[in-house]
N, C-alpha and C positions, 0 to 999 in steps of 0.2 A: 442540597446545594442550590443557591439562588441563581437567578439569571444574571449573566455578566452585564456590567454597566457600560462598557466601552466597546467600540468596534475593534476588529483585529484584522490586520493585513497578512494574509497567508499566501504563500507561493507553493505550487506543485510543479515538479520538474520531470524531465525525461532526458535520458542520454543513452548512447550506445556504450555499454560497459564492456570491459575486456575480461575474459574468463581468468580468474585467479590472479589478476594484476591489481592488487590492492593499491599500490602506489599511484597507478594511473587513475583508477576510479576515484580515489580520494582527491586527486588533483582536479578532476572535473567537479566534484562536489564543492571543493574550495572555490573554483572559478564561478560556478553558477550561484553559489550562496552569496558571494561577494557582490555579484551583479544584482541579485534580488534585493539585498540589503540596501544597495545604492538607490534602488527604485522604491524603497519604502516598506519592503516586506519585513515583518517581525519574525516570521516562521517560514521555513522551507522544508518540504517533504520530498524524499526520493523513493525509488521503487524497492521492492523486495530484493534482498541480497545485492543492493546497489554497490556495496563495498567489495564484494567478492566475486560477483557474477553468479549465475544461477543454474542454467540448464546443463552446463558441463558437469555439475556435481553428480548427475545420475550415473556417470561412468567412473567415478572415483572409487578406489578401494577404501575400506574403513580407515586404514592408516593415513591415506592421503586426505580424507575428509577431516580426520582428527588434526592433522598438521595444518590444514587450512583454517580450522575453527580457532576461536580465541576466547579467553575468559572475558567477562564483562563485569565491572567497567575497567579492569586493570590491563586488558590487552592493548597492544600498540594501536590498533585501528580506532578503538573508541577514544583513547587518549588523543589521537590525532584529530578526531572529530571535535573533541572538546576544545582543542587549540584553534581549530578552524572557526568554530563558533565564536570563540573569544576575539579572534582577530577581526572577523567580519561583523561582529556585533549582531548576531542573528541566532535564533534557535533552529537546530537542525535535527531532522528525523531521517534515519538511514538504516539499512539492513545488512546482516552478516550471519555467518554460522557461528554458534556459540558452543564452547565446551566448558563444563563445570569442573570442580576439583577432582571428580571421579572419572573424568573424560567422557561423561554422558554428553550427547550431542543434541543441539536444538537449532531450530530456525528462529532467529531473534531479530528484533527491530528495536532500535533505541531512539530516545529523545534526549538531546544534550543541549546545554547552553554553555556560556563561557566559564561557568563555575563548576560544571561537572555533569554527572548523569542525572537527568530529570525522571526518566522512566525507562523500563525495559519490559518487553512483551515477548513471549514465546508462542510461536504459531500453534494453534490448537489442532490443526488438521494438516500436518506435513506429509509429503509423499514423494519428494524428488529422490530420496535415498532411504533404503530400509532401515538404516541405523539411526535415523532421526527420531527423537522421542517427542510425543505431543506435549504441548504445554497444558497446564491444568488450572489456570486461573485467568480472570479478566484483568485488565490494566486500566486504572482510572487515575488521572493526574491533572494538575492545573497548569495552564499557560495564560499568563496575563489576565487572570480572572475568569477564564473560560475553562470548563470541565471537559476533558478530552479522553478519548480511548483509542486503542489501536486494534485492528483486526487484519490479519495478513491473508491476502488473496482468497483461497478457498474458504477460509473462516467466514467470509462475507456471504458465501452462497448458502450457508446454513442460517436461515432467517432468525432463528432464536438467538444467535450470537449478537446480532445488531440490536435486537429488542432488549436483550439483557444489559448491554452496555448503556443503552438509553435509560433503562430503569435504574441503573446505578448512578445516573446523573449526567451522562455525556451530552454535551452540546455539539461536539465535533467528533467524528469518527475518522481517523486517518486509516486509509485503505491501500497500503502498498501492495502492488501486484507484479507478477510476470505472467501475462495472460494473453489470450486471443491468438488467432492464426495457428491453431493446432487441430488435429483431427479429433472428432468425438462422434457420438451417436446422433448428434443434432444435424438435421438436414442443412447442407450448405457449409458445414464446418470443414476445415482443412488447412494445410500449410499454405503459406504464400511463397512463391518461387523466389529464392534469393537473387536470381538474375534480375528481377524487377528492381530490387534495391540497388544493385550495381549500376543499373541503367536509369536511376531516378532523375538525374539531371537532364537526360535526353527525353524521357517520357514520364514526367511526374504524374500525369493523369492516370496512366495504367496502374501505377502503384497506389495512388489514392483510391481508385475504385476498389481494389482488393482490400486495402486497409479499412475502408468505410463500409464494405459490404457484409455479407452474412458470415464471413470468416472473422470479422473484426467488430467494428464499432456498432453495427446494427444489432449484433447479439448483446453487446454490453448495455445498450440502451433499453433492452427489454427488462432489465432487472435493477441496474444501478440506481437510476432516479427513484425507483420505488423504495429502496432502502432508506433514502433520505426523506422521502415524502411520508411514508407510513410512520416513521419514528420522529419526525420533526427535528432532524439533525442536519448539520452540514457534513457532507461526505467529501473528503479530500482523497481523490484517487490518483495514484502515481503508477506509471508503467513504463518500461524501457522502450526505446526506439532503435530500430536497426537490428543487427545480428547479436544474439545471445547464444554463444557457441554456434551450433548449426541451425538455430531456430530464429526466424525473422519475426520481430515484434513491432507492433504498429503504434506504440505511444498512446495517444488520446488522453494523456494526463489531464484531469479536469477537476473543477470544484463545483459541487452541486449544492444548492441551498435547500432549506426545509420545505420549500414548495415543489421540489423536484426539478427545478430549472437549472440549467448549466450557466454558471456565472462567468467562467473562463475556461478555455481549453487550448492545449498546445496543438497547433495544426502544422507545425514545421517538421521537416524531416531532419533538421539539425538538432543538436543538443540545445535544449531550451527550457523555459519555464513561463508560467503565467501567474498573475497575482489577482486575487479577489479580496474585497473588503467584506468581512463577515459582520452582519448587523444583528445585535441581540434581539431586536424587536421581532424578527422573523421566527424565532424559536417558539414564541407563544401565539403569534398570529396565524401560523400555518395550521392546516387542518389536522395534521398528525398530533398536535398538542391536545386538541379536543378529543381525538380518538383515544388517546392514552387515558384521559380522565373518564371516558365512558366505559372503560374495560370492566368486565365482570369476572374476575378470576375464579370465583366460586364455581363457575360453569365448567372451567377447563383446566384448573390447576392439577387435578388428578390425572387428566388425560395427557397433559404435557409431561408429567413426571412418571409416566408408565415406564416399567423396566424396558431397557433397550440396549442392545449391544452395538456400539459404534463400529462401522466398517472403516478402519483407518488405512488399510492396505489397498491403495488404488494405484493406477498407472501413473507414471511420471507425466503423461499427457493429461491435460486438464479435463476431467470427466464432467464437463459442463452440466 
């Protein structure tokens, strides 16, 4: 696949979703996508499970999760996303729980435009609910001449996944998340007190310190720019802001270029988005392009492909 010829205006969004309230969440997706289109965005990306909500699913029964999930593309939510994309004249990426014809359950993320489904990806490393089945393939698709891929949240922490999508031709990796502000074994990790969110108008500085510190953005910036830099891709990171069930999330939705530099980032506590212009020249000028050409797979192809049993059953808390 060749390098795209034209620039692309991409938006990444963040909002405070409501657990299980698809109608409300779709209304926010409608509003933000319309505003982004008015400002010149051709594409807008929302967070993991932005249609359904996420963290509350850990407490659902199998039947409740099955009832929440929908077939793709024939389910009502994806059909509404297509209608929203058509009305607002913008390509939309958003996430939800999927069920197939046999009621097998997946964590899914879709790309739609006004004519229908462009792409669907199933999360490779799901863990919010034990009934979710891991996806088993990468997703490569075209948007306005750019080759794109999708990796959901924890998929991006396994570095081989990002490299694999790059080797399959990806110029852009959409990285929807629900992450940060949760306990882990990493020093400094932990929940952010929801009281700070409720008091954000009176004391925004206290909330921002927590959001940007070791519980949040400072951890993200240890690894996210490296995924873009090492692979010479644009990384489009989306993450919710505010309460997701009983978990407070810190947003920081951002777009990073192939140099590992942040082009645009949401810094508001409100539902919001930012737009960046993606330039094709950076794909080949960035150092990662040279590193890819310098690879010597004969040295490590057998090492990378050694037999390995993946540990999929992890806590609903992000095991950073």
